[in-house]
N, C-alpha and C positions, 0 to 999 in steps of 0.2 A: 236423397233430396239435396244434401249440401255439397255434393261432389263438385258441381259447377262452380259454386262459390269458392271452394278451396282452390280449384284450379286457377280462378281469376287472381287470387292473391299470390299463388305460387309462381305465376308467370311474371309478376312485376315487383318482386321484393327489392330489386336494386334500382328501380326507377323512381323519379320524383313525383309520381302520380299522387293524387290527394283524395279522390272521391271514393267513399265507402258504399254509396248507393247501390252499385251493381251487385255487391254481395247479397243485399236483401232482395233485389230484383230477381236473382236466380231462385230464391225460394218460392217464387210463384208456381214453380213446377209442382209443388204439392197440390195446389188448386187444380192445375191441369189434370193431375192423376184422378181427381174426383169427377172429371168430365165437365168442368166448368169453363175450360177453354181460354184462360188468360193468354193473350199473345197469339194464339193459334187462329182464332176467328178473324182477327184483324179489324174488329169493329167495337171498340170502346166498351167491352163487356164489364159488368159489375158482378163479381163472383158471389157476393153475399149482400144481404140487405144492409145498407148504411142509411144514415138520416137523409131522407129525400126532401124533407122540409125542416126548417130550423127548429132545433130543440131549444128548450128554455135556456137562456144564456146564463152561464155560470158567472159568478162574480169575478171580475178581472182582478189580478193580483195587485195589491198596493205595494208601493216602494217600502222595502223592509219586511214584507210578509214572507214567511218561509213555507214552502210546500214540499211534500214527499213525492218524488217522481221516479219513473222507471228509466234507467240508463243502460247503455250497452257496453259490456267489456269486450273491446275488439282485439284484445291481446290473445284471445283464443278463438278458434274456428271450429264449428260455428259459434257466433258471438253469444255471450251469456248475459242475460239481464240481471240487474241488481237495483235495489232501491237506495236512493240518496236524498239528502236534504239540500234543496236549492232555495235561494232567496231572490226575490225580485229587487234588482239593483237599479233599475231605470225603466221608465215608460216613455215612449215616443208617440208620434202621430200614427205609426203603423206597426210598431213592434214593442214587445216586452224583452228585457235583457235579464235572463235568469242565470245565475252563477252558482255552481256547486260550492257549497259552504267551505269545503276543505280547500279549494283553490283560492277562494277569497281570503281565508285565514292565513294562507301561506304567502299572500301578496302577489300571486300570479296574475290576478286581475284586481284592478283598483278602480276608484271612481272616475279618474281621468280617462281610463280606458272605456268605461261605460259611456261617458259623455261623448267620446269621439265615435264609438260605434253607433249611437243613436243619431248623431249628426250625419254620418255617412249613409246610414240606411234611409233616413227620412229626407235629407235636405241638400246634400252635395256630393260630388264625386270627383276623382281626378280628371275625368272627361268634361264635367259640367258643374260649375260652381253653384247652380241653382237647383239641381236635381240629384237625388240619391238612388239607392238600389231599387227602392219600391217603384219609383216612377219609370226607370228604365226597363225593369223587368215587366211591369204590368202594361207599359205602352207597347212594347215589341212582342212579348210572348203571350200575354193575356192575364186573366185574373186568377188568384189563388182560390182554392176551395174554401167554403165557409158554412158547412152544414153540420159538422161534428160538434162545434162549441158555440155557433152563432155569435162569433166575435171576430171582427174583421182584422184584428192585430195578430201578427205572427210572433210566436215565441222563439227567441234566439237562445238556445240552451248551451251554455259554455261549461265544459268539464274536460278532464283528461281522458280523451278517447282511447288512448293506448296504441301500441303498435304490435304487429304480428311478424315475428321472425325478421326484425329489422325494417319492416314496411310500415311506415306511419300513415294513419288516416287523418286527413285535415278536417274532415267533416262528412256528414251524411244526411240524407232524408230517408224516412222509412214510412211505407204506406200503412203499417199496422196502426199508426196514430189516427188514421182517417176512419176506423172502424170502432164499434163498441168493443170494450175490453173482452167481453165473453165471446164475441165473434172472432176476434183476433186470436185469442187463446185456442179456440176450437180449430181454427184453420191452420194456424202456423205455430202455435205453442209460444207465442210472444204476447206480452201485455201491451196494452195501448194506453197512452196518456190522454187520449180523447181530446186533443187540441191540435191545431196547425202549428207545427214546430219543425225546426231544423236543429241538428246537433253539430257543434263546432268545437274543435280542439283548442285548448288555451295553453297547452305546454308542449314543447319548450318555446314556441314562437309567440311574439307579442300579438294578442288577439285583435288589437285595435289598429295594426298596420293595414295599409290599404290592400295589400295582396290577400291578407286573411279576411278582410271584409268582402273582397271579390269572391272568395270561396263561399261566403254566405250568400252572395248573389247566385253562385253556381247551384248550390243546394236549394235555394228558393226556386230556381228555374225547374228543378225536378218536380217540386210541389205543384207548380203551375201546369206542367205537362200532364201530370196525373189527373188534374182536374178536368182535362179535356179528353184524354185518351190514356186509359190505364194499360193498354196493351202495346204502346209504341215501342219500336225496336230500340235497342240501346244506342246504335250508332246515331240515330236521329235525336234521341233524348239527350245523350251526352253532348252532341254537337251544339244543341241549342243552349244547354247549360254553360258550355264553354263560351258561346257568344255572349251570354249574360256577363261574364267576366270582362269581355272586351267593351260591352256597353258601359259598364262601370268605369273602365279606364285602366284596369290592371289584369290583362289576360296572361295566360301561360306563355312562357318563353317557347319559341319554335325551335324544335330539335327533333331528332329521331326520324320522323316521317320524311323530311327533306333529304335525308341521306339514303333512304330505301323507299322510294315511292311506289314500288311494286307491292301494293297493299290494298286488297279489296276494300273499297270504301264502305261497303255494307256489312262487313264482317267485324265483329267486336270480340277481341280476346282480352282486353283490359291492359294492353301494353301502352306505354307512354306515346308511341307513335299513333295509336288509335285515337288518343285525345287530340293530338295535333291535327291529324287528317280531318277529323270530324269538325274541329274548330275552323280550319281554313275553309272547309266546304261551306259551313254555315255562314261564316263571314262573307265569303264570296257571293252567296245567295242574297244576303242582306244588302251588300253594296251594289251588286249589278241589278237586282230585280226587287229588292225589298225596301226597308226603311230609308236608305240613302236616296232613293229615287221616288219616295213618297207613297209606297204601297204597304199593304199588310201581309205580304207573302209569308213572313216567318210565323206570324200568328195563325194564318190560314193552314200552314203545315202542321203547327201544334194542335190546332182545333179539328183537323180532319179526322173522321172516324176510321180512315184507312191508316195502314202502318207501312213503314219502310218506303220502298220505291213508290208504291201506289199512293201512300200518303203525300209524297213530294209532288207527284203528278196532280193529285187532287188539290193541293195547295196552289199550284200554278193555275189550274182551271178556275178555282174560286176567286183568284185574284184578277181573272180576265186576261191572263197572259198565254200566248201560244206555246211557249217553251215547255219541254218535259224533261224528265231526269236525264235521259240519254243524250239529249241535245246539250244540256248544260254540263254534263260530265266531260264531254270533249273540250268544251270551252274552258272549263276549270283546269283540266290536265294541261292544256296549252298555256293557260295563264301562269301556271307554276314554273314554266321554263321561259316564257317571254317576259313576264313580271314587270311590265312597264305600261302605265296608263296613258302615256303620251302617244302610243300607237293605236291606230284602228279604233278611235273614239273611246278609248279606255276600257275596251271589252276584255282585255287580257292582262289584268294585273289587280292589285289591291290598292285602294285609296287611303286606308286608315291603318295599315300594318306594314312594317318592314319585314319582308319575307326573305330569309337567306336563300342563296342560290341552291337549286336542287342538284344533287349528284347525278352523274351520267352512268348509265348501264354499260357504256362502252365509249372510248375516246380514241380517235385515230387521226394521224397526219401523214401516213404513207399508204400507198395504194398498189395493187387492188386489195380489197378487204372482203372477207367473208366471215360471218358469225352466226351463232345460234343462241337464242334465249327462250325463256318461257315467261309468261305473263299471267298474273292472277286476273280473275274476272273483275269488272268494274274498276280497273286500275290502268295506269299508263306509265311509261318510262322514256328515257331520253338517250339517244345515241348520238354523239357529236362527231363531226368531220371537220378538219381544218387543213389548210395548206394544199388543197387539191384544185387545180383549174378545171373548169367545165365538169364539175362533179356530176356523176350519174348514180343514183341510189336505187337499189332494187329491194323489194320486200316480198316474202313468200310465207304466209301463215299456214297452219295446219288446215287441211282441206275442209274440215267440218267446223272450223272456228268461225268467229264473227268479229274480225278486227276492223277498226277504223285506223287509217294511217295518214300521217300529215308530214309536211316538210316545213320547217322554220329556218330561214336564213336571216342572220342579224349582222348589221353593220353598225357597231357601236361608235365608230368614228364619224361617219357621215350621217348617223341617226336614220337608218333605213331599215325596213323590215319587209320580208316576203313570207307569206303564209299561204301554203297551197295544200289541197287534198291530194293524196295519192289514190287514184281510182284503182280499186281492187276488183279482179274478175271473180267468177263463181268459184274459183279454187283459191281465192284469197291471195292472189299474186298481183303485183303491179310495180311500176317504176316511175321515176321522175328524173328530169335533167335540171340542173341548177346552174344556168349560164352566169358568168361572173363570179363564181365562187372562188375564194382565195384573194383575187384582186378586188372584188367588190364587197364580199361579206366575210368577216373574220371567223364566223362559226355558223355551221349548218347542222341542224338536228333532224334526225328521223324520230318521229313521235308516234309510236303505236299505242293504241288504247284497245283493251279487250271488252267487248260487249257480249261475249259468250255467257250465258246465264249460270253456268256451273263449272267451277274448278279452273285449273290452269291450262293454257294452251301454248304450244310451242310455235316458234317462228324463226325463219332464217332471214338474213339480210346481207346485202353485198353493196360495195361501192367501188366505182372506178373513176379515175381522173387522169388527165394528161399532165406531163411535166414532172411527175414524181413517181419513180419506180415503175413507169409504164410508158411505152412508146407507141406511136401510131402505126398502123400496119404499113407494109411496104407499098411503093407506088403502083405495083401491078394490080392492086385491088382497085376496082372501078371507083372513080371519083363520084361521090354521091351528089345528087341535087339538093338533098336535105337530110338532116340527121334527126332521129327521134330517140326517145329514151330506151334503155336496155330492157331486154327480156330476161327474166331470172328463172332458172330452173334448177332442179336437184340433180346431182351426179347419178348416172345409171338410167335416167329417164330417156326414152327413145325420142329422137327429134324427127318430126314430120315437116319437111321443107316444102314450101309451095313450088308450083311448077316454075322452072327457070331460075330458082334460087340457088345460090352457092354459099358454102360456109368456109371461112378461112381462120387459121390461127393468127395470133398477133404478129408472128414473123412472116405472114404472107403465104404460107403454105395452104393448099387446098386440102380440106378435111373431108374424108370420104365416110368415115364411120358414123353410124347414126346414134351410138351410145357414147356419150362424151365423158371425159375425165374433168375434175374440177379445173376451173380456169376461165379466161376471157377469150371470146371468139367474135368474129365479125360475120354477119349474115347480109348478103346483098341480094336484092330482088327489085325488079322494075325501077332501076336507077336510084334506089334508096339504100342506105346502109343502116343496119341496126346492130347494136352491141348485144351479144348474148353472154350472160354471166351464168356459169355453172357453179353452184354452191356445193360444198361437200356433203 
């Protein structure tokens, strides 16, 4: 039952990640084993009876009142619960601040910290001096649950969460607390505090710093997601929780994913890069199609009874927008390399985040070029070409793949951009010419995106250009009336020439064999010349 939870932690011990919620999410597999279907049905299942109508409201804690509560020791895996005394140190319009008595006695949390936590949760944020965590989360994501205790205030529980093998947990939310204690114990072997609460670490970092309060917004986001869809996939769930940190004004720093963008958007392993890719995706949706343009897209995704890609598509449909996941995936992949909202009506960049440059999967400035890569599903990457005049790019994906391929040419001096689709045939091959490359555009990128629904797919690419390590054919080759982009094929494949066509090597020799070695050739037919690039 706990193997996946242990793997999540083992994979990220050296990363700055903070959320412990996925550890508990993995434990839902115990319910799956009982045939109750959390996550697999994809439709907001409720595995066991929970309060469907408000229960009698328990008395809210008074400031200075001590309560015995169940906490998690996260320094062991699976986590172990223990009871501790916590005291209510502050009450706001939307939250209680409960502090572990040992942390209070040690001076780790004091009254000034509590006052600032209440202010930031209720009234203000780095992004907005008039609104705090509660407003931003409930306006964009939705409302939190309020059935278990019939009390609209959220408990912020501060204690020393602990670390596991050097990996620190900054906070977490656990669904156990949304069930009666007897139900939670029977299903998962964990006690429930029977309140809406999030657990936040108070050592060694100052719990009232804005970044730590942003973590409270993140965990509160998980609670809101659960209220609408208990089965939502982690990549959507964590992405929306990351967006909550941005809404507050202190998002996670962008690193990891931009160095290796070949990372399936929908696959969650718990790595730091997973947090950043889902953050950038959710922010892109919010800015391009959601709150920045006045729609409830993010809430509609959160509230959809469908999960993962189907939930995203459902959210777009509920918002009345024609776009769907696969359309926006390409736009997002391109935005990560273009990253400039001054081009093309702002469709390919971020308005409210400084996104570092994405790394290239290949970079070339001499020609000809031939290369091979593989790409994960629902991911894209970038191959850059520079210093080649009249660049011609070829792409050839695995025959059974489903690639989308694009060309981006950028002139940062003259502030010009060319974006074009590389049309691929039924065997996933295509090519494109880039007139004015080198003299007009400093960088040209080949951008493949994999839409194959399962696993990695291989592809090959080529590039040819005049003026650098490549010469034009000798004059005896017929002068063409026009030139079109190159054909790309793999070495060893047999060439079937159209009637009257001739094939030449780059030094002007007529080529007779029909099975070609890797290199660049010229095909002439009907007064036209076409470059044939044979990849290894």
